[in-house]
N, C-alpha and C positions, 0 to 999 in steps of 0.2 A: 594228687597231693594229699588227699584225705584218706584216712584209714577206712576199712570196709564196713565198720559196724558202729552202731550207737552203743556206747558203753555207759552203763549206770554204775556209779561208784557207791560203795558202802560208806557209812560214817567213818570207819577206820581209814579207808583209802582217801577220803576227803581230808582227814587230818594229816595224812602224809603229804598230800598235795599242798596243804597250807605251809608245811615246812619248805617244800620246793618253791612255793610262792614267795616266802619271806627271803629265801636266799636270792631269788631272782630280783626282788626289790633292793636288797643290799648291793647287788651288782650294778643295778641302774643308778643307785645313789652314788656309788663310787665313781661310776662313769660320769655322772653329772658334775661331781667335784673336779674331775679331770678336764672338763670342757672350759679351758681358759685360753686367752689369746696366746698364740705361739705354740700351743700343743698340736700334735697331729691326731688324726682320727685313730691311728695305731696306738697312741698313748691312751686314748679313751678306752679302746678295746682292752688294753693291758690292765687297766685299773679294774674293769669288770671281771676279767679273767682271774685276777688275784683274789677278789672278793669271793668268787665261786670256789676257788681252790681252798681258801682259808676256812670255808664252811664245810669242807669235806664233801662237796657235791661235784657234779660234772656238768659241763655245758652241753646243752642239747642243740645248739646252733653249729658249733665247730664241727666240720666234717659232714654236716647234713646235706646230702646230695652234692657234696664237694665244696660247700661254703667254707671259706678259709678263716673266718673270724669267729670270735666268741660272741660278739655283738654285731648287729647291723647298726652302722653309724651313718645317718643320712643327713646331709648338710644342704640347707637352702633349697635349691631346686630339686634335690633328691627326695623322693617320697618315701621309699622303703627299700630294704635289702642293700643298703650302701655297704660296700666292702671297706673295712678299715685299712688305712695305708698312710701314705705320705701327705695327704691333704692337710694343710696348716689352717688351723682355726683362727678367725679374726673376730674382734669385738663386734657384736651385733649379729653374728651368724645365728640362724635358727637351726637347731640340731635335734633330730628325732633318734632316740636310742631304743633299740628293741633287743631283748635278750631272754634267755631262759636257762633253767637248771633242772637237773634230775636228782631226786632224793628218793631212795627206797623204791626205785623202779617207776616212779611217777613224775610227771613233768610240770614245770611252771613256765609261764610265758607272759611278758608284759612289755609295754612301751610307754615312753614319755617324751615330751618335747621340752627342750631347755634352750636357754639363750646364753651365748658366750659373752662373758662380762656382766651377766645379770640382766634382769628385765629392763633396767634403766638404759642399757646399751642397745636394746632392740628397738626396731621401728614400731610405731603404733599399729600399723597394719599387721605385722607379725605377731604382736601380742594378742590382737583380736583374733587372728587366725587360730592360734593355739587355744585361746579361751573357748572359742566356739567348738573346736574339735573335741576338747576335753568335756565340755558341757554335753555334746551329743553322745559321747561315750556313756556318761552318767545317765542320760535319758534312756539309752538302750539297756543299761544295767537295771534301772528302775523298772522298765517294762518287763524284763526277765523275771523280776520278783513275783509278778502276778499274771504273766502271760499264759495263755493256753497253748499257743503254738510259737515255734521259733521265729516265724516271719514277723511277729509283732515287734520284735526287737529292732529289726531294720526299719520298720515303719516309724518307730519312735525316733530313731536316729535321724532319718530324713526329715521328719517334721520339725525337729529341733534345728537342724541346719537351715531349713527354709525360713523358719521364724527368725532365728538370730541373724542369718545372713541377710535377710531383707532389712532388718533393723540396722545392720552395719552399713548396708549400701546407702541408707538414707541419713546416716549419722554424719555430722560435721566434725565430730571429735577426731576422726582419722586425718583430717586436714586435706583430704583429697576427694574428688568427685568420683563416685563409683556407680555404675549403672547396673550392677549385678551383685549377687551374693558370692558364696564360695563354690569352688568346684568340688563336688562329692565324687571320690574315686569309687567306681563300681566293680572293677574287675579284680580287685584284691579285697578279701573278705575275712571275717572272723571264722571260728571253727571250734569244734569240740576238742577237748584235750583230756589226757589221762595217762594210760600206759603207753601212749604214743603222743608226740607233740601235736600232730595234725590228724584229727579224726572227724568223722561225721558227727553232727550235721554241719553243713556250711551255714555260716551266719552272715547274711547279707547286711549291707549298710544302707539299704533303701527298701521301700515298700515294693512288694511283688504280688502278683495275682495268686501264686501258690504260697500258702502260709507255712508250708513245711511240716515237720513232724510235731506231734504232741509233746509237750514238755512234761517230764516225769521227775519225781525226786531222784537224785543221783546224777542229774545232768551237770556237767561242768563245761562251761563255754568260755572261749576267749572273744571278747567284744572289742572291736578295734577299728573305729572309723579313721579314715585318712581324708584330709581336705587340702585344697590348694587355694591360693589367693587369686587364681585366675581360672584358666580352662581346666577341665577334668581330663583332657587328652594326655596320654602318657606314652613313653617309649622306654625300651630297655637298652642300656648301653652295651658296648661291645664285650664287656666282661661277663655278659649273660646273667647278671644279677641286679645291678643297680637300676631301679626304676626312677625316671625323672619326668618332670613336666615338660611337655612339648614346647610350651610358650616361655619357659624359663621362670615361671612364677614360683614363689616359695610354697612349701608344704609343711603339714603337721600331722603327727601320728600319735594317738593315745590308745592304750590297751590295758585291760585287766582280765585276769582269769577269775571266773565267778562260779560258785557252786550254788545249786538250788537243792536243798535237802528237805526232809519231812517237817522241819521246824522253821524253815525260812530260807533266806539268802545270805551268802557269805562271800565277800570279795577276798579271794585267797592271796592276792598279790598286793593288797593295801594293808599297811601296818595296823590301821584301826578297823579292819574288816569292811571298810566302805562306809563307816558311820557318817563322816563329814560330807561325802559326796551324795549320799542318799537322803540326808536330813531334809533338804528342800522338798523332797517328794513324800515326806512323812513316813519313810521306811526305816526301820531299825534292823541292821543285820544281826544274824543269830550265829554265834560261834558254836562250834562243836568241841571246843577244847576243854569244857568243864562237864 
């Protein structure tokens, strides 16, 4: 899946990737707006495709190893790689949207979790699931800002899931008794990105004995935890793409493409460069646009 090399980007290349990242974000926002009751996942995909085309960019998902959609649209028990089609969305559904764009030969890639009908239509458990998944992503991004090795990112993600998942399990605010935290998906990971969508290094979402390669200025990584409200056991449907939870529990997926350069860190797929998400960690992202 991953390309054969570690690719260090120049400042000019990172600025091009910022353009791809913002197109990617625009596509996800268009798809988010299309996630309304009665819409199909194909409608969501079409909205993202229009946004990419209007920006003069190309989708890097469509046709990738034969994938038929512009976006992955994964609903409820679907974790990742959901194929857009005739599935009709209902109020309260939890939907993870994953997509990317190519600008100037460089790639963007990002994912977010949204709720059909808005947060007020979602269950408390699904809202907490998405909150913890997003928080673990930001913990991983914050770790990337100062880490010496790639493996420190996964350790930060897992620690956050453990801490917040344990708190959720003890919380009465969900209205249910829970004896465990969230399921952390281990077999699907983050990755390097640049002149290809998937490149080395692999970015695990958990702590591992091997800490991986040393981080250098010019690294651009996609950091993308996936959690479930139940077991972490997964299976792939007969379409050979859609990954679902074995126990039918709901899932959430969040992702940003993040650059580390000589002056700091920059979240390429976040409109504010990651300022809001990194503020709790005392980290200020540094743009290369000026």
